[in-house]
C-alpha positions in Angstrom: -7.2 30.8 -17.6 -9.6 28.2 -16.1 -8.9 27.1 -12.9 -8.2 23.5 -12.3 -5.1 21.1 -12.5 -4.1 18.8 -15.5 -1.4 16.0 -14.9 -0.5 14.7 -18.2 1.6 11.0 -18.6 3.8 10.2 -21.4 7.2 8.7 -21.9 8.0 10.6 -24.4 9.9 14.1 -22.9 8.8 16.5 -26.1 4.9 15.6 -25.9 5.5 16.3 -22.4 6.9 19.9 -23.2 4.3 20.4 -26.2 1.2 19.8 -24.0 2.7 21.9 -21.2 3.0 24.9 -23.5 -0.6 24.0 -25.7 -2.1 23.8 -22.3 -0.9 26.3 -19.9 -1.9 29.1 -21.8 -5.8 27.8 -20.5 -5.4 26.3 -17.7 -4.1 27.3 -14.1 -1.7 24.1 -13.3 0.3 21.7 -15.1 1.4 18.9 -13.8 3.8 15.7 -16.0 5.1 12.5 -15.4 7.6 10.8 -17.7 6.7 7.6 -15.4 3.1 6.0 -14.7 4.9 4.9 -11.8 4.3 8.3 -10.6 0.7 8.6 -10.9 -0.2 7.1 -7.6 2.0 9.5 -5.5 0.7 12.6 -7.6 -3.1 11.9 -7.4 -1.9 11.6 -3.4 -0.4 14.9 -3.1 -1.5 17.4 -5.7 -5.2 18.0 -6.4 -5.4 16.8 -9.6 -8.8 17.4 -12.0 -7.9 15.8 -15.0 -5.3 13.4 -16.7 -4.4 12.9 -19.9 -2.8 9.6 -20.3 -0.6 7.8 -22.8 -1.3 4.6 -23.7 2.0 2.8 -24.5 4.8 3.5 -22.4 7.4 0.3 -22.8 9.5 0.7 -26.5 8.0 -1.6 -29.0 4.5 -2.2 -27.4 1.8 -0.5 -28.9 -1.4 -3.2 -27.5 -2.5 0.0 -25.2 -2.6 -2.4 -22.4 -0.4 -0.6 -19.8 -2.3 2.5 -20.6 -6.0 0.7 -19.9 -3.9 -0.5 -16.5 -3.1 2.8 -15.7 -6.6 4.3 -16.4 -8.2 1.8 -14.0 -5.5 2.7 -11.4 -6.4 5.9 -11.8 -10.3 5.5 -11.4 -9.6 3.4 -8.5 -8.0 6.1 -6.7 -10.3 8.6 -7.9 -13.7 7.4 -9.3 -15.0 9.7 -11.6 -11.6 11.3 -12.6 -11.8 12.8 -15.9 -8.7 10.6 -18.1 -8.5 11.7 -21.8 -6.4 8.8 -23.4 -3.5 9.4 -26.2 -2.1 7.3 -28.5 -0.4 7.2 -31.4 -1.8 4.2 -33.1 -5.1 4.6 -34.5 -7.1 1.9 -33.5 -10.6 1.9 -33.5 -11.2 -1.0 -31.2 -8.7 0.1 -28.6 -10.4 3.8 -28.3 -13.8 1.8 -27.7 -12.1 0.0 -25.4 -10.5 2.8 -23.4 -14.2 4.6 -23.3 -15.9 1.5 -22.3 -13.0 1.1 -19.2 -13.8 4.6 -18.6 -11.8 7.2 -20.5 -13.5 10.7 -20.6 -12.6 11.0 -24.2 -9.4 9.8 -26.5 -6.8 11.8 -28.8 -4.7 10.7 -31.7 -1.3 11.8 -32.0 -0.8 13.8 -33.9 -3.6 15.8 -32.6 -5.2 19.1 -33.7 -4.4 21.6 -31.0 -7.8 22.7 -31.6 -9.5 19.8 -31.2 -7.6 18.7 -27.8 -8.1 21.5 -26.2 -11.8 21.3 -27.3 -12.1 17.9 -25.7 -10.4 19.1 -22.5 -12.5 21.7 -21.9 -15.9 19.5 -22.9 -14.4 17.0 -20.0 -13.8 20.3 -17.6 -17.3 21.2 -18.3 -18.8 17.8 -17.7 -16.8 17.9 -14.4 -18.0 20.9 -13.0 -21.5 20.3 -14.0 -21.2 16.7 -11.9 -19.8 18.8 -9.1 -22.6 21.3 -9.2 -25.3 18.6 -9.2 -23.7 16.9 -6.4 -23.6 20.1 -3.8 -25.9 19.8 -0.8 -25.7 16.0 -2.0 -24.5 13.1 1.4 -21.0 12.6 1.4 -21.5 9.1 -0.1 -23.0 10.3 -2.9 -20.7 12.9 -3.8 -18.2 12.4 -6.8 -14.6 12.8 -7.2 -14.1 16.7 -7.1 -15.7 17.4 -3.6 -13.9 18.4 -0.7 -13.9 14.7 0.8 -10.0 13.7 0.4 -9.6 10.0 -1.7 -7.5 7.8 0.7 -4.1 7.5 -1.3 -3.5 4.4 -3.3 -0.7 1.8 -2.5 3.0 2.5 -4.2 3.4 -0.6 -6.1 6.9 -0.1 -8.3 7.4 -1.4 -11.8 8.1 -4.9 -11.7 6.1 -7.9 -13.1 5.8 -9.6 -10.0 4.1 -6.4 -8.6 2.0 -5.5 -11.5 0.5 -9.1 -11.4 0.0 -8.7 -7.9 -1.9 -5.5 -8.2 -3.8 -6.9 -11.3 -4.6 -9.8 -8.4 -5.4 -7.7 -6.1 -8.1 -5.6 -8.6 -9.8 -8.8 -9.2 -10.5 -9.9 -5.7 -11.0 -6.6 -4.1 -14.4 -6.4 -4.9 -15.3 -9.4 -3.8 -16.0 -11.0 0.3 -13.4 -13.2 0.2 -11.0 -13.8 3.0 -7.6 -12.6 2.3 -3.8 -14.1 3.4 -1.4 -11.8 3.2 2.5 -13.6 3.5 5.5 -12.2 3.0 9.0 -11.1 5.1 8.5 -8.1 7.8 8.8 -4.9 6.0 7.3 -6.0 2.7 4.1 -3.7 3.0 1.6 -6.3 4.1 -0.7 -3.8 5.9 -0.4 -1.2 3.1 -1.6 -4.1 0.9 -4.3 -4.9 3.4 -5.4 -1.0 3.2 -4.9 -1.2 -0.3 -7.2 -3.7 -0.7 -10.1 -2.4 1.6 -9.8 0.7 -0.7 -10.7 -0.4 -3.6 -13.1 -2.8 -1.6 -17.0 -2.4 -1.6 -16.8 -1.8 2.0 -14.0 0.9 1.9 -16.9 3.4 3.3 -15.8 2.6 6.8 -12.5 2.6 7.8 -10.5 -0.7 8.2 -10.1 -1.7 11.7 -6.3 -3.3 12.1 -5.3 -5.2 15.2 -1.5 -7.0 15.8 -2.3 -10.6 16.8 1.2 -10.9 18.1 1.1 -8.0 20.4 -2.6 -9.6 22.6 -1.9 -11.6 25.2 -4.0 -14.5 26.2 -5.9 -13.2 28.7 -7.0 -10.3 26.6 -7.7 -11.8 23.5 -11.3 -12.5 24.2 -11.9 -9.0 25.6 -9.7 -7.2 22.3 -11.9 -9.6 19.7 -15.4 -10.0 21.1 -15.7 -6.9 24.0 -17.1 -7.2 27.5 -19.8 -6.0 30.1 -19.5 -4.0 32.7 -18.1 -5.7 35.4 -17.1 -8.9 33.1 -13.4 -9.0 35.1 -11.5 -6.2 37.3 -11.3 -3.2 36.4 -13.8 -3.2 33.6 -16.0 -0.1 34.7 -17.8 -0.1 31.5 -18.9 -2.2 29.1 -17.0 -1.8 25.3 -17.2 -3.3 22.0 -14.6 -5.4 20.5 -12.6 -5.4 17.1 -15.1 -7.6 15.4 -18.4 -5.4 16.4 -15.9 -2.1 15.8 -15.0 -3.3 12.2 -19.0 -4.6 11.1 -19.6 -3.7 7.8 -16.2 -3.1 7.1 -12.6 -4.8 6.8 -10.9 -6.7 9.7 -7.1 -6.7 9.5 -5.5 -9.5 11.6 -1.7 -8.9 11.4 0.8 -11.6 12.5 -2.0 -14.3 12.7 0.9 -17.0 13.0 1.8 -15.9 16.6 -1.8 -16.9 18.0 -1.5 -20.1 20.3 -3.9 -23.0 19.7 -6.2 -22.2 22.1 -6.1 -18.9 21.0 -6.8 -19.9 17.0 -9.9 -22.3 18.3 -11.7 -19.4 19.7 -10.9 -16.8 16.5 -12.3 -20.0 14.3 -15.6 -20.2 16.2 -16.4 -17.0 15.8 -15.1 -16.9 12.0 -17.4 -19.8 11.4 -20.9 -18.9 13.4 -20.4 -15.2 12.2 -21.2 -14.2 15.8 -19.4 -13.1 18.9 -20.3 -13.0 22.9 -18.9 -10.4 24.8 -17.4 -11.5 28.1 -19.8 -11.5 30.8 -22.8 -11.6 28.6 -24.7 -14.7 27.0 -26.0 -12.4 24.5 -25.0 -13.7 21.0 -24.1 -10.4 18.3 -24.1 -11.3 14.8 -21.0 -10.0 13.1 -20.6 -8.6 9.2 -16.5 -8.2 8.9 -14.2 -9.1 5.3 -11.2 -11.0 7.0 -7.9 -9.7 5.6 -5.3 -11.6 7.5 -1.3 -11.2 7.3 1.8 -13.1 8.5 5.9 -13.4 7.8 5.5 -17.2 8.8 5.3 -20.5 7.0 1.6 -21.4 7.7 1.3 -24.7 5.7 4.6 -25.9 7.7 2.8 -24.8 10.9 -0.1 -27.0 9.9 2.0 -30.0 9.4 4.0 -29.3 12.5 0.9 -29.2 14.6 1.6 -25.9 15.5 -1.5 -24.2 13.3 -5.3 -25.2 13.0 -5.9 -26.4 9.1 -9.4 -25.8 9.5 -8.4 -22.1 10.1 -5.9 -22.2 7.7 -8.5 -22.6 5.2 -10.9 -20.2 6.6 -8.5 -17.3 6.2 -7.1 -18.8 3.1 -9.5 -18.5 0.6 -7.0 -16.1 -1.2 -3.4 -15.8 -0.7 -1.0 -13.1 -1.6 2.6 -13.1 -1.3 4.4 -10.0 -1.2 7.9 -10.7 -3.0 11.0 -9.4 -0.7 12.5 -6.1 -2.0 16.1 -7.6 -3.0 13.9 -9.8 -5.6 12.4 -6.7 -7.2 15.4 -4.3 -7.2 13.9 -2.3 -10.3 11.0 -1.2 -7.8 14.1 0.6 -5.5 14.0 3.6 -7.4 10.5 4.3 -7.3 10.3 3.7 -3.7 13.1 6.2 -3.1 11.6 8.4 -5.3 8.2 8.3 -3.2 10.2 8.8 0.0 12.5 11.3 -0.9 9.5 13.7 -2.1 7.6 12.7 1.2 10.7 13.5 3.6 12.0 16.8 1.9 8.7 17.9 2.1 8.2 16.9 5.7 11.8 18.9 6.8 11.6 21.1 4.5 14.2 20.3 2.0 12.9 21.4 -1.2 15.0 20.8 -3.8 16.8 17.7 -2.4 18.1 15.2 -5.2 19.9 11.9 -4.8 23.3 11.4 -6.5 23.4 8.3 -9.0 25.7 6.5 -7.4 23.8 6.8 -4.4 21.3 4.8 -5.7 23.3 2.6 -7.2 24.2 2.1 -3.7 20.6 1.6 -2.7 20.4 -1.1 -5.3 23.2 -3.5 -4.6 22.0 -3.7 -1.2 20.1 -6.8 0.0 17.7 -4.9 2.3 16.6 -7.3 4.8 14.3 -4.8 6.3 12.8 -4.5 2.9 10.7 -1.4 2.4 10.3 -0.3 5.8 14.3 -0.2 6.0 14.5 1.7 2.9 12.0 4.0 4.0 14.1 4.8 7.3 17.4 5.2 5.4 16.0 8.0 3.0 14.6 9.6 6.0 17.4 9.8 7.6 19.6 10.9 4.8 16.8 13.4 4.1 17.7 14.7 7.8 21.5 14.3 8.0 22.6 15.5 4.1 24.8 18.7 4.2 24.5 19.6 0.8 21.0 19.8 -1.6 21.9 16.2 -2.9 22.3 13.0 -1.2 25.5 11.2 -1.6 26.7 7.7 -1.1 28.2 9.0 2.4 24.8 10.0 3.6 23.4 6.6 3.8 23.2 4.5 6.6 23.7 0.9 4.9 26.9 -1.2 4.9 26.7 -3.8 2.7 29.9 -5.5 3.3 28.3 -5.7 6.9 25.3 -7.5 5.4 27.2 -10.8 4.1 25.7 -14.5 4.6 26.4 -16.2 7.8 29.3 -19.2 7.7 28.6 -22.3 7.7 30.9 -23.0 10.7 28.5 -20.5 13.1 26.6 -22.3 15.3 22.6 -21.6 15.9 23.2 -19.8 18.6 25.4 -17.5 16.7 23.4 -17.0 13.8 20.6 -15.9 16.3 22.6 -13.8 18.6 24.2 -12.4 14.9 20.4 -12.1 13.6 19.3 -10.1 16.7 22.0 -7.7 16.9 21.4 -6.8 13.0 18.6 -6.0 13.6 18.6 -4.0 16.6 21.3 -2.6 14.6 19.1 -1.9 11.7 16.5 -0.2 13.9 19.1 1.9 15.7 18.6 0.3 19.3 14.4 0.1 18.8 13.6 -3.1 20.4 10.2 -3.1 19.3 11.3 -2.4 15.7 13.5 -4.9 16.3 11.1 -7.7 17.0 8.8 -7.3 14.6 11.8 -7.3 11.8 13.0 -10.7 13.1 9.3 -12.0 13.8 9.0 -12.0 17.5 7.2 -10.6 20.3 9.0 -8.0 22.4 9.0 -10.0 25.4 10.7 -12.9 23.4 13.2 -10.5 22.3 14.1 -9.3 25.9 14.2 -13.0 26.8 16.8 -13.5 24.4 18.8 -10.5 25.1 18.9 -12.1 28.6 19.9 -15.3 27.7 22.7 -13.7 25.6 23.6 -11.3 28.4 23.4 -8.8 25.7 
């Protein structure tokens, strides 16, 4: 029996069973998935050596485009991974296209067992040869199969909106274009930024992140541009800023809409000139960064109101990607439930824990004002508190009946107070998380609480 793990992805459970029975006699570990949305999580959590991938997952569709899409996703996450394509439709052009796109081989259904085993063995032999040849080379030259772990890909979902979004991401990731990510709090803007960086040509270096809403005006230049020893009180040593730290990599600026106009001008100058000057120095330092910015605010409206510089907006907005809120893509909710359930069941030692269908329905009926972050928190809490080996409706700390829209008769103060109280309740009293959900700074939230005597 050969050591190694094979992942089989096919929506036909009889195919999964047949292939598992055939291959488990020849290989050490076999993993199966009936839904291609499980691929990212499995590649993240399991040491997969080879994938056998169906080319069609939607009923009545035989174009092979779904298989080609997931082939590209696998190779983005694990470059060099052997992928054998499996389809019931003998289209020579499709086979050639799959091979050109990086597939190791192509098998038609119904398959010949001996032929299939031979193709799998051939792919394993080629992989092991590549590993041997790579031994002793520098890490950057080692192909898939080395001890270096790939950064996990982003959990996407299955909605059309997210499929279109990830196709756009795949196109723009390998360019140097500045990207602006927009969307409500909790939709996964930072996760998407990391996915873009992971797929980019700068991924060999770690992405550098910065929360622009958390930086005071007095510390802005020091944080972004660095300072020299003695530049100000307590500057006991020289320190590079985020621009230098992100050299030849990606600089992610979260909550960029919270910057004041004076700070926007300083940022614009650095981006236009591609150079910075440390505080306490006159020396200009060239910088080489790829900028990804994110905000939950409407920057075009802020430009019209004179609250955001138009020239900076166009500088950071070569490509704009908007992440839709979770309530507008409810078909993605089961994907995230499955991902978070596996993650926290493993973390808290609740192996074998499942979730009741009625509980899933309750989660899908909820409007998720906190989006994916709120769903993650709810699942984690349910995993911890569930008394039985199944999460039931009563284990979920959400209250759809209390999530009704505000009444027309409410005053603006009442609306604001209710929004604040809801955010604090949803974050279990964590004011930092509540402020983030509301799109304000922690200090602003404190001030509002004082005004409401809360």
